[in-house]
C-alpha positions, 0 to 999 in steps of 0.5 A: 451460506448467507446465514453462516456469513451473517453469524460469523461462521465463515468468511466470504471470498471476494468472488462470493461478495461480488455474486451476492452484490449482483444478486441483491442488485447493490453496489460495493459501496452499498455493501460497505455501508451495510457491513463495515459499521457492524464488522470491524475486521473485514479489512481484507475486503476493503484493501482488495477493493481499494487496490482494484480501484487504484489499479483501474485509476477509477477516481470516481469510485474511489471518491464515492467510497471515500465520501461514504466512509467519511459519512460513516465516520461522522455517524460513528465519531467514537469508532477509530476503525471507521476513521482508519477506513476513511483515511485508507480510502483517502490515501488511495485517492491521494496516491493517484496524484502522489499527494500528502495528507493534511498535517492534522491527518498525519498527526492523527496517524502518527499518534496512533502508530506511536502507541504500538509496541507490537505490530499486529496485522491490522496495524501493518495494514493501516500503515501499508495503506496510508504510508504514501500520504505521510512525510517519510521522515515521520515514519522512520522509527516505525519502519525500523521497529517493524524490520527489527521485529522481522529480524527477530522472527516476531512478525508472523509469516502471514504478515510478511506480505503486508510488510513488503507492501509497507517497504515498497510504498515507503520507497516510492514515497521517499523517491517522490518526496525526494528524501534521498537520505531516507531512501538510502537508509531504507535500502540499507536496512532491507539489505541488512535484514535480508528481507524477504529474499525469496519473494520474487515480486518484492525483489523485482520491486526492490530492483526497480526502486533501486534503479530509479533511485540510482538513475540506473537504467540497466536495473530498471530494464532488468526489473521490467524483464523479470516482471515480464518473465514472471507475468506480473502484469499488475507490477508492469502496469504500476512501473509504467504508471510511475514513469508516466506520472513522474515524467521519467524518461523511458529507460528503453531509449537511453542505452547510450547514456551512462548509468551513474549511481548516486553517491 
């Protein structure tokens, strides 16, 4: 199995990687250090680990991984992939506190996205994982372009889940940054293109962000009910995290308050 992995004849699952790391007595961070410089397409593993660290609110591991990837970037200055991996990890770390990147880092990412004419899986993953640390007005044309490609069936089915992540993260970011015009624009676009109407997880998130944006507690409670019914525990945890960090009053204790959507 190890030989087949090393010769690119098979892809190890996340569970297999964990078993190998345990057997070799190395950490995930050491695995990344050994593998990512040699194998540029192992994006799924990186995003999985970043997502797990974010869900666990593990600042220490995120910080260690970010520093490791930054070190690898310095060692490989001509490798844009390593630089992107570092920015994705940095963005995940920032996401814990809803921080934005420096203007230089934002410009670097925007310059990269500007040159994309057809959005491939790698490009979509990169945007999905860094969108929260960019000022949302700067990503408007790229999200519009992605939705147009979706509407014309130019987005592969396998990439639709990644596009969903982009849209959900962009909605969250716009609400955090209080960019109401962008939030309204994005909600209108999603409705216009009838994006991913069969994905209950996406629709649950869409309902939650719509409720938050409109100050509509009924919609927020409804989103909680759907996620609970579908046993979407991670989604529920992230709902709670957003309400806690932003100090948003609980929608379950304001039944007497009239819900008034934004005009």
